[in-house]
C-alpha positions in Angstrom: -113.1 38.5 48.8 -114.2 38.0 52.4 -111.8 38.8 55.2 -111.9 35.2 56.5 -110.7 33.8 53.1 -108.0 36.5 52.9 -106.8 35.6 56.4 -106.8 31.9 55.5 -104.7 32.5 52.4 -102.3 34.8 54.3 -101.8 32.1 57.1 -101.1 29.5 54.4 -98.6 31.8 52.7 -96.8 32.5 56.0 -96.6 28.8 56.8 -95.3 27.9 53.4 -92.6 30.6 53.7 -91.6 29.3 57.2 -91.3 25.8 55.9 -89.3 26.9 52.9 -86.9 28.9 55.1 -86.5 26.0 57.6 -85.9 23.5 54.8 -83.3 25.8 53.2 -81.6 26.4 56.6 -81.5 22.6 57.2 -79.8 22.1 53.8 -77.3 24.8 54.4 -76.6 23.4 57.9 -75.7 20.0 56.6 -73.6 21.5 53.9 -71.7 23.6 56.4 -71.4 20.5 58.7 -69.9 18.4 55.8 -67.4 21.2 54.9 -66.4 21.7 58.6 -66.0 18.0 59.2 -63.8 17.3 56.2 -61.8 20.5 56.9 -61.3 19.8 60.6 -60.4 16.1 60.1 -58.1 16.7 57.1 -56.5 20.0 58.1 -53.3 18.3 59.2 -53.0 16.8 55.8 -53.4 20.0 53.8 -49.8 20.5 53.1 -47.8 21.3 49.9 -46.7 17.6 49.7 -50.4 16.7 49.3 -50.3 18.2 45.9 -46.7 17.3 45.0 -46.0 13.8 46.2 -47.6 10.5 45.1 -49.3 7.8 47.2 -46.5 5.3 46.8 -44.8 7.1 49.8 -47.7 6.3 52.1 -47.6 8.5 55.3 -44.8 10.7 53.8 -46.5 11.0 50.5 -49.4 12.9 49.0 -52.2 12.6 46.5 -50.7 14.1 43.4 -51.0 11.0 41.2 -54.6 10.5 42.4 -55.6 14.1 41.5 -53.9 13.9 38.1 -55.6 10.5 37.5 -59.0 11.9 38.5 -58.5 14.8 36.1 -57.6 12.5 33.2 -60.5 10.1 33.9 -63.0 13.0 34.3 -61.8 14.6 31.1 -62.0 11.3 29.2 -65.6 10.8 30.5 -66.7 14.2 29.5 -65.0 14.1 26.1 -66.8 10.8 25.4 -70.2 11.8 26.8 -70.5 15.4 25.5 -70.8 14.9 21.8 -73.1 11.9 22.1 -75.2 13.6 24.8 -75.5 16.9 23.0 -76.4 15.2 19.7 -79.0 12.9 21.4 -80.5 15.8 23.3 -80.7 17.9 20.1 -82.4 15.1 18.2 -84.9 14.6 21.1 -85.8 18.3 21.2 -85.9 19.1 17.4 -86.5 15.9 15.4 -88.5 13.5 17.6 -91.7 15.5 18.1 -93.7 13.5 15.6 -92.0 10.2 16.5 -93.0 7.6 19.1 -89.3 6.9 19.6 -88.8 10.2 21.3 -90.8 9.5 24.5 -89.3 6.0 24.7 -85.7 7.4 24.5 -86.6 10.0 27.2 -87.9 7.2 29.4 -84.8 5.1 28.9 -82.6 8.1 29.6 -84.4 8.7 32.9 -83.8 5.1 33.8 -80.1 5.4 33.0 -80.0 8.7 35.0 -81.1 6.8 38.1 -79.1 3.7 37.5 -76.6 2.7 40.3 -73.1 3.6 39.2 -71.7 0.3 40.3 -74.0 -1.4 37.8 -72.6 0.8 35.0 -69.1 -0.1 36.3 -69.8 -3.8 36.1 -71.3 -3.4 32.6 -68.1 -1.7 31.4 -66.0 -4.3 33.2 -67.9 -7.0 31.3 -67.7 -5.5 27.8 -64.4 -3.7 27.9 -62.1 -5.1 30.7 -62.8 -8.8 30.5 -62.5 -9.1 26.7 -59.0 -7.6 27.0 -57.7 -10.9 28.2 -57.9 -12.2 24.7 -55.5 -9.5 23.6 -53.0 -9.9 26.5 -52.4 -13.6 26.8 -55.2 -14.2 29.3 -54.4 -11.3 31.7 -57.3 -9.0 32.4 -56.2 -5.4 31.7 -57.7 -2.5 33.7 -57.2 0.9 32.1 -58.0 4.6 32.3 -60.0 4.2 29.0 -62.3 1.7 30.7 -62.7 4.1 33.6 -63.5 7.0 31.2 -66.1 4.9 29.5 -67.8 4.1 32.8 -67.8 7.7 33.8 -69.1 8.7 30.4 -72.1 6.4 30.9 -72.9 8.2 34.2 -72.5 11.7 32.6 -74.4 10.9 29.4 -78.0 11.0 30.7 -77.3 14.3 32.5 -76.1 15.9 29.3 -78.9 14.5 27.2 -81.6 15.7 29.7 -80.1 19.2 30.0 -79.6 19.6 26.3 -83.2 18.5 25.6 -84.7 20.8 28.2 -82.6 23.8 27.2 -83.5 23.5 23.5 -87.1 23.1 24.3 -87.0 26.4 26.2 -85.9 28.3 23.1 -89.0 30.2 21.9 -90.9 28.6 19.0 -91.1 32.0 17.2 -87.4 31.9 16.7 -87.7 28.6 14.8 -90.7 30.0 12.8 -88.8 33.1 11.8 -85.7 31.3 10.6 -87.7 28.7 8.7 -89.8 31.4 7.0 -86.6 32.9 5.7 -85.7 29.6 4.1 -83.0 28.5 6.6 -82.5 24.7 6.4 -83.4 22.7 9.5 -79.8 21.6 10.1 -78.5 25.2 9.9 -81.3 26.4 12.1 -80.5 23.8 14.7 -76.7 24.3 14.7 -76.3 28.0 14.2 -79.3 29.4 15.9 -80.9 27.0 18.4 -77.8 25.5 19.9 -76.2 29.0 20.1 -79.2 30.3 22.0 -79.1 27.4 24.4 -75.4 27.0 24.7 -75.2 28.5 28.3 -77.7 25.9 29.5 -75.9 23.1 27.6 -72.6 24.1 29.2 -74.3 24.1 32.6 -75.4 20.5 32.0 -71.9 19.5 31.0 -70.5 21.1 34.2 -73.2 19.4 36.3 -72.3 16.1 34.7 -68.6 16.7 35.5 -69.6 17.4 39.1 -71.7 14.2 39.1 -68.8 11.9 38.0 -66.0 13.6 40.0 -66.8 11.7 43.2 -67.6 8.3 41.7 -65.7 5.4 43.2 -67.5 2.1 42.5 -67.3 2.1 38.7 -63.5 2.9 38.8 -62.8 -0.1 41.1 -63.9 -2.4 38.3 -62.4 -0.4 35.4 -59.4 1.9 36.2 -58.5 -0.2 39.3 -56.0 2.2 40.7 -52.2 2.9 40.7 -49.8 4.2 43.4 -47.6 5.9 40.9 -47.9 8.8 38.5 -49.2 7.8 35.1 -50.5 9.8 32.2 -51.2 6.9 29.8 -54.9 6.1 29.7 -54.1 2.5 28.6 -52.5 1.8 32.0 -54.2 1.4 35.4 -55.2 4.8 36.5 -55.4 6.2 40.0 -58.2 8.4 41.1 -58.9 10.5 44.2 -62.2 8.9 45.2 -60.6 5.4 44.9 -57.6 6.5 47.1 -60.0 8.0 49.7 -61.9 4.8 49.8 -58.8 2.8 50.4 -57.2 5.2 52.9 -60.3 5.3 55.1 -59.9 1.6 55.7 -56.2 1.9 56.7 -55.4 1.5 60.4 -52.7 4.3 60.2 -54.0 7.7 61.6 -51.7 9.5 59.2 -53.2 7.7 56.2 -56.7 8.5 57.5 -55.7 12.2 57.7 -54.7 12.1 54.0 -58.1 10.5 53.2 -59.9 13.4 54.9 -57.7 16.0 53.2 -58.5 14.4 49.8 -62.2 14.4 50.7 -62.0 18.1 51.4 -60.2 18.9 48.1 -62.8 16.8 46.2 -65.7 18.4 48.0 -64.4 21.9 47.3 -63.9 20.9 43.6 -67.5 19.6 43.3 -68.8 22.6 45.1 -67.0 25.0 42.8 -68.3 23.2 39.7 -71.8 23.3 41.1 -71.6 27.1 41.8 -70.2 27.8 38.3 -73.0 25.7 36.8 -75.7 27.5 38.8 -74.2 30.9 37.8 -74.1 29.9 34.1 -77.7 28.6 34.3 -78.9 31.8 36.0 -77.3 33.9 33.3 -78.9 31.7 30.6 -82.3 32.1 32.3 -82.0 35.9 32.4 -81.0 36.0 28.8 -84.1 33.9 27.8 -86.4 36.1 29.9 
């Protein structure tokens, strides 16, 4: 190798490293900026009453009902999306290799993955919320169930994609060894492959949960909101993103502070979920290596 070629490659490598470091620094800078802005603006609202009082008390209240409502809605969404997503991802990875349907479903799943959340909210509003008027004497009924379905549609493609990718990363020799011992395909899939990829699958579920935690638009058309504490998913259900959206438009500075405090709590929750998911994925990758 000539010295000129070696020098050119070395310069390119140094430039690539510089650009990578600069891009990482810019990303971390914006993350720190977001955290500092939400903390500084909402610091006055980070009081015990934020977690103990409900939004019906306005300036003297808190966001307890919104936090509980968000938890219920997110759990509903994940409970609906997880079994369907894991089953669909497993079928794509293990049973669709010789089928033309597999690439089509992957393509449609990618489209659903990038679909605007408000479109999914309107879809659930049309097929779930509007038909409820025929069961309630003409009154349209918003509910936590409808909100959970909307969030499930957002989480579903994330879980399908992650499950598919994680199962495809399992070495083919493991499949061959199990099949050579006479293990049925269904037992191979459930007891060997899914177990081997479970860390990655759990990572996808956590990422899907982080994805839906901050959604506002679909909940405006489905769960609608509520200023009181409710645990019944058949009633209108409050949520933290929806309350933040409403409180940012309020002319009262005290209400705006509550919105910033809620935004900080939500940001920290999503950040914690993302870090846990990354940690689980790194452990899964090390175990595969």
